[in-house]
TORBA-382857 format. One record per residue (C-alpha): residue number from 1; residue in three letters; x, y, z. Coordinates in Angstrom, 3 decimals. Layout:
// residues N
+--------+--------+----------+----------+----------+
! vexlum ! koltor !        x !        y !        z !
+--------+--------+----------+----------+----------+
!    NUM !    ALA !        X !        Y !        Z !
...
+--------+--------+----------+----------+----------+
This chain:
// residues 211
+--------+--------+----------+----------+----------+
! vexlum ! koltor !        x !        y !        z !
+--------+--------+----------+----------+----------+
!      1 !    MET !    0.000 !    0.000 !    0.000 !
!      2 !    PHE !    1.196 !    3.534 !   -0.731 !
!      3 !    ILE !   -0.191 !    7.090 !   -0.816 !
!      4 !    ARG !   -0.663 !    8.282 !   -4.407 !
!      5 !    PRO !   -0.640 !   12.068 !   -4.993 !
!      6 !    LYS !   -2.319 !   13.849 !   -7.906 !
!      7 !    HIS !   -0.170 !   15.010 !  -10.813 !
!      8 !    PRO !    0.573 !   18.774 !  -10.306 !
!      9 !    SER !    0.008 !   20.792 !  -13.473 !
!     10 !    TRP !    3.450 !   22.429 !  -13.236 !
!     11 !    MET !    5.387 !   19.152 !  -12.898 !
!     12 !    SER !    6.668 !   17.261 !  -15.931 !
!     13 !    ARG !    5.494 !   13.696 !  -16.515 !
!     14 !    THR !    9.058 !   12.430 !  -16.087 !
!     15 !    ASP !    9.395 !   14.070 !  -12.673 !
!     16 !    PHE !    5.952 !   12.819 !  -11.604 !
!     17 !    ASP !    6.892 !    9.246 !  -12.575 !
!     18 !    MET !   10.084 !    9.601 !  -10.509 !
!     19 !    LEU !    7.987 !   10.856 !   -7.591 !
!     20 !    LEU !    5.709 !    7.804 !   -7.781 !
!     21 !    GLN !    8.642 !    5.390 !   -8.050 !
!     22 !    GLY !   10.182 !    6.790 !   -4.865 !
!     23 !    LEU !    7.023 !    6.698 !   -2.729 !
!     24 !    PRO !    7.420 !    4.712 !    0.515 !
!     25 !    LYS !    5.422 !    1.491 !    0.742 !
!     26 !    LEU !    3.596 !    0.385 !    3.863 !
!     27 !    GLU !    5.226 !   -2.673 !    5.430 !
!     28 !    ASP !    3.048 !   -5.227 !    7.248 !
!     29 !    SER !    4.654 !   -4.449 !   10.612 !
!     30 !    GLU !    4.790 !   -0.671 !   10.161 !
!     31 !    ASP !    2.584 !    1.810 !   11.991 !
!     32 !    PHE !    0.333 !    3.628 !    9.495 !
!     33 !    SER !    0.742 !    7.055 !   11.092 !
!     34 !    SER !    4.547 !    6.830 !   10.795 !
!     35 !    PHE !    4.174 !    5.633 !    7.213 !
!     36 !    ALA !    1.820 !    8.541 !    6.378 !
!     37 !    VAL !    4.182 !   11.137 !    7.859 !
!     38 !    GLU !    7.148 !    9.660 !    5.991 !
!     39 !    SER !    5.168 !    9.661 !    2.729 !
!     40 !    LEU !    4.045 !   13.272 !    3.101 !
!     41 !    GLU !    7.592 !   14.409 !    3.980 !
!     42 !    TYR !    8.920 !   12.673 !    0.872 !
!     43 !    ILE !    6.241 !   14.230 !   -1.385 !
!     44 !    MET !    6.822 !   17.749 !   -0.010 !
!     45 !    GLN !   10.604 !   17.493 !   -0.299 !
!     46 !    PHE !   10.440 !   16.091 !   -3.824 !
!     47 !    CYS !    7.992 !   18.787 !   -4.971 !
!     48 !    SER !   10.076 !   21.521 !   -3.355 !
!     49 !    GLN !   13.195 !   20.371 !   -5.179 !
!     50 !    ALA !   11.350 !   19.880 !   -8.489 !
!     51 !    SER !    9.787 !   23.358 !   -8.321 !
!     52 !    LEU !   13.190 !   24.966 !   -7.730 !
!     53 !    GLU !   14.721 !   23.087 !  -10.659 !
!     54 !    SER !   11.868 !   24.205 !  -12.952 !
!     55 !    LEU !   12.758 !   27.885 !  -12.436 !
!     56 !    PRO !   15.250 !   29.626 !  -14.764 !
!     57 !    SER !   18.743 !   29.509 !  -13.320 !
!     58 !    ALA !   19.944 !   32.880 !  -12.035 !
!     59 !    THR !   23.348 !   31.640 !  -10.891 !
!     60 !    PRO !   26.235 !   29.951 !  -12.711 !
!     61 !    GLU !   26.648 !   26.187 !  -12.570 !
!     62 !    ILE !   29.138 !   24.773 !  -10.076 !
!     63 !    ASP !   32.444 !   23.717 !  -11.587 !
!     64 !    LEU !   33.542 !   20.613 !   -9.684 !
!     65 !    ASP !   37.073 !   21.073 !  -11.067 !
!     66 !    ASN !   37.261 !   24.334 !   -9.098 !
!     67 !    PRO !   36.406 !   23.646 !   -5.429 !
!     68 !    VAL !   36.309 !   27.347 !   -4.474 !
!     69 !    ASP !   32.651 !   28.373 !   -4.050 !
!     70 !    SER !   31.433 !   30.436 !   -1.091 !
!     71 !    ARG !   27.892 !   29.013 !   -1.394 !
!     72 !    ILE !   28.884 !   25.460 !   -0.458 !
!     73 !    ILE !   27.398 !   23.814 !    2.633 !
!     74 !    ARG !   29.261 !   20.843 !    4.140 !
!     75 !    THR !   27.330 !   18.482 !    6.422 !
!     76 !    TRP !   28.602 !   15.573 !    8.519 !
!     77 !    PHE !   26.115 !   12.752 !    9.169 !
!     78 !    LEU !   26.287 !    9.658 !   11.368 !
!     79 !    LEU !   24.296 !    6.465 !   10.758 !
!     80 !    PRO !   23.852 !    3.868 !   13.552 !
!     81 !    SER !   25.403 !    1.244 !   11.274 !
!     82 !    LEU !   26.626 !    1.110 !    7.693 !
!     83 !    SER !   28.037 !   -2.162 !    6.413 !
!     84 !    THR !   26.166 !   -3.467 !    3.358 !
!     85 !    LYS !   28.287 !   -2.763 !    0.280 !
!     86 !    SER !   25.324 !   -2.247 !   -2.075 !
!     87 !    LYS !   23.745 !    0.328 !    0.231 !
!     88 !    ARG !   27.061 !    2.163 !    0.537 !
!     89 !    GLN !   27.247 !    2.300 !   -3.256 !
!     90 !    ASP !   23.679 !    3.618 !   -3.417 !
!     91 !    LEU !   24.696 !    6.463 !   -1.109 !
!     92 !    VAL !   27.436 !    7.385 !   -3.583 !
!     93 !    THR !   25.283 !    6.997 !   -6.713 !
!     94 !    TYR !   22.400 !    9.084 !   -5.331 !
!     95 !    ALA !   24.811 !   11.817 !   -4.183 !
!     96 !    GLN !   26.334 !   11.976 !   -7.662 !
!     97 !    SER !   22.864 !   12.488 !   -9.150 !
!     98 !    PHE !   22.524 !   15.582 !   -6.924 !
!     99 !    GLU !   26.028 !   16.764 !   -7.949 !
!    100 !    MET !   27.212 !   16.379 !   -4.358 !
!    101 !    THR !   30.814 !   15.793 !   -3.336 !
!    102 !    GLY !   32.032 !   14.029 !   -0.205 !
!    103 !    ILE !   32.846 !   10.594 !    1.236 !
!    104 !    ILE !   31.165 !    7.482 !    2.682 !
!    105 !    LEU !   32.735 !    5.304 !    5.398 !
!    106 !    ALA !   31.348 !    2.022 !    6.724 !
!    107 !    GLY !   31.204 !    1.253 !   10.436 !
!    108 !    LYS !   29.222 !    1.568 !   13.644 !
!    109 !    PRO !   28.519 !    4.410 !   13.311 !
!    110 !    GLY !   28.774 !    4.970 !    9.556 !
!    111 !    LEU !   30.009 !    8.351 !    8.356 !
!    112 !    VAL !   28.631 !   10.402 !    5.437 !
!    113 !    ILE !   30.081 !   13.810 !    4.512 !
!    114 !    LEU !   28.195 !   15.785 !    1.849 !
!    115 !    GLU !   28.949 !   19.070 !    0.102 !
!    116 !    HIS !   26.351 !   20.984 !   -1.942 !
!    117 !    PRO !   25.242 !   24.614 !   -2.444 !
!    118 !    SER !   21.591 !   23.906 !   -1.556 !
!    119 !    ALA !   20.511 !   22.882 !    1.962 !
!    120 !    THR !   17.198 !   21.499 !    0.615 !
!    121 !    SER !   19.106 !   19.010 !   -1.522 !
!    122 !    PHE !   20.273 !   17.176 !    1.598 !
!    123 !    ASP !   16.648 !   16.568 !    2.628 !
!    124 !    SER !   15.727 !   15.333 !   -0.855 !
!    125 !    TYR !   18.805 !   13.112 !   -0.938 !
!    126 !    TRP !   18.024 !   11.343 !    2.339 !
!    127 !    SER !   14.328 !   11.103 !    1.481 !
!    128 !    ASN !   15.162 !    9.304 !   -1.776 !
!    129 !    ILE !   17.643 !    7.004 !   -0.016 !
!    130 !    LYS !   15.127 !    6.032 !    2.673 !
!    131 !    SER !   12.279 !    5.369 !    0.233 !
!    132 !    THR !   14.282 !    3.377 !   -2.331 !
!    133 !    SER !   17.638 !    1.957 !   -1.225 !
!    134 !    TRP !   16.406 !    1.548 !    2.357 !
!    135 !    ALA !   12.866 !    0.476 !    1.455 !
!    136 !    ASP !   13.510 !   -2.935 !    3.042 !
!    137 !    ILE !   14.624 !   -1.395 !    6.354 !
!    138 !    PRO !   12.068 !   -0.633 !    9.128 !
!    139 !    SER !   11.434 !    3.095 !    9.611 !
!    140 !    SER !   12.805 !    2.924 !   13.161 !
!    141 !    HIS !   16.201 !    1.856 !   11.743 !
!    142 !    LYS !   16.492 !    4.678 !    9.190 !
!    143 !    LYS !   17.914 !    7.202 !   11.634 !
!    144 !    VAL !   20.321 !    9.771 !   10.180 !
!    145 !    SER !   21.928 !   12.266 !   12.564 !
!    146 !    GLU !   23.359 !   15.542 !   11.291 !
!    147 !    ARG !   26.275 !   16.190 !   13.656 !
!    148 !    LEU !   28.007 !   19.173 !   12.073 !
!    149 !    ARG !   27.129 !   21.760 !    9.425 !
!    150 !    GLU !   29.596 !   24.195 !    7.882 !
!    151 !    ASP !   28.203 !   27.083 !    5.840 !
!    152 !    ALA !   29.919 !   29.105 !    3.094 !
!    153 !    VAL !   32.943 !   26.813 !    2.768 !
!    154 !    HIS !   35.149 !   25.730 !   -0.138 !
!    155 !    ARG !   34.726 !   22.202 !   -1.486 !
!    156 !    ALA !   37.254 !   19.891 !    0.160 !
!    157 !    PHE !   36.370 !   16.904 !   -2.051 !
!    158 !    GLU !   36.582 !   16.636 !   -5.828 !
!    159 !    ASP !   33.922 !   13.926 !   -6.197 !
!    160 !    MET !   31.737 !   11.519 !   -4.204 !
!    161 !    ARG !   33.515 !    8.361 !   -3.068 !
!    162 !    GLU !   33.100 !    5.315 !   -0.846 !
!    163 !    MET !   36.459 !    5.186 !    0.955 !
!    164 !    THR !   36.184 !    2.311 !    3.447 !
!    165 !    ARG !   39.037 !    0.379 !    1.817 !
!    166 !    ASP !   40.643 !    3.263 !   -0.048 !
!    167 !    LYS !   44.445 !    3.229 !   -0.266 !
!    168 !    GLU !   44.540 !    6.881 !    0.822 !
!    169 !    LEU !   43.280 !    5.725 !    4.233 !
!    170 !    GLY !   45.649 !    2.772 !    4.423 !
!    171 !    GLY !   43.678 !    0.230 !    2.402 !
!    172 !    GLN !   42.507 !   -3.151 !    3.710 !
!    173 !    GLU !   45.425 !   -3.361 !    6.170 !
!    174 !    ALA !   44.219 !   -0.267 !    8.051 !
!    175 !    LEU !   40.713 !   -1.598 !    8.761 !
!    176 !    VAL !   39.828 !   -2.411 !   12.358 !
!    177 !    GLY !   36.906 !   -3.998 !   14.225 !
!    178 !    ALA !   35.736 !   -7.566 !   14.712 !
!    179 !    LYS !   34.725 !   -7.861 !   11.041 !
!    180 !    GLY !   37.540 !   -5.670 !    9.714 !
!    181 !    ASN !   35.142 !   -3.189 !    8.114 !
!    182 !    ARG !   35.879 !    0.047 !   10.007 !
!    183 !    ASN !   38.569 !    2.620 !    9.317 !
!    184 !    ASP !   41.121 !    3.534 !   11.957 !
!    185 !    MET !   40.200 !    6.992 !   13.320 !
!    186 !    GLY !   43.831 !    8.041 !   13.553 !
!    187 !    GLY !   44.376 !    7.416 !    9.840 !
!    188 !    LEU !   41.119 !    9.155 !    8.957 !
!    189 !    GLU !   41.981 !   12.207 !   11.068 !
!    190 !    ALA !   45.424 !   12.486 !    9.430 !
!    191 !    TRP !   43.838 !   12.316 !    5.956 !
!    192 !    LEU !   41.237 !   14.924 !    6.861 !
!    193 !    GLU !   44.030 !   17.164 !    8.178 !
!    194 !    LYS !   45.540 !   17.183 !    4.697 !
!    195 !    LYS !   42.138 !   18.254 !    3.360 !
!    196 !    GLY !   42.037 !   21.167 !    5.793 !
!    197 !    LEU !   39.359 !   19.430 !    7.873 !
!    198 !    GLY !   41.325 !   18.521 !   10.973 !
!    199 !    GLY !   39.486 !   18.471 !   14.315 !
!    200 !    ARG !   36.044 !   17.922 !   12.808 !
!    201 !    MET !   35.739 !   14.248 !   13.736 !
!    202 !    GLN !   36.054 !   15.058 !   17.434 !
!    203 !    LYS !   33.067 !   17.412 !   17.076 !
!    204 !    VAL !   31.121 !   14.828 !   15.047 !
!    205 !    LEU !   31.697 !   11.878 !   17.397 !
!    206 !    GLY !   31.691 !   13.820 !   20.662 !
!    207 !    ALA !   32.175 !   11.529 !   23.658 !
!    208 !    ASP !   32.755 !    8.548 !   21.342 !
!    209 !    TRP !   35.861 !   10.170 !   19.836 !
!    210 !    THR !   39.032 !    8.079 !   20.311 !
!    211 !    LEU !   42.284 !    7.835 !   18.356 !
+--------+--------+----------+----------+----------+
């Protein structure tokens, strides 16, 4: 079961089809009120983004080859757990479709850093992730915590990448944890230092921060 909206006159058929494809579906064990709220939030966020994109552009496009742009917002998110490879790849693919830059790291908690000039894009991004890639996950397990937001910054990342086993962070040998799927915080902090982002992880993790 899902909530089906009417086709707005200002929205293209392609966008409306995308809206319908991303609608949350009611699971057998899910509370209807939570499902209804999630559906309405998704519809409002999608329509908000689609209406902005339908307006004539009054600003130049972002050049990802030139990271200097004072309009960029950088957000740091924590997920309770992030281990499934396919879902990590979905996080990257969806971010690329929004022209976001940043990184994904597996672990408990999982780390997602996103850069984009529009704050509303972050809401649309997570709404799409939750209703499609995470459609098989109970709503209570779809928690995403924004731990740090930096406004009017320069892009620190050239693209969007999943870096759990990346050689720049030490590769497979640098992974820690019982299943060997988490990056060493010391190596991550040193890499972020080179990006001009030193000290952020302590703010993001708070009391859980350890080197």
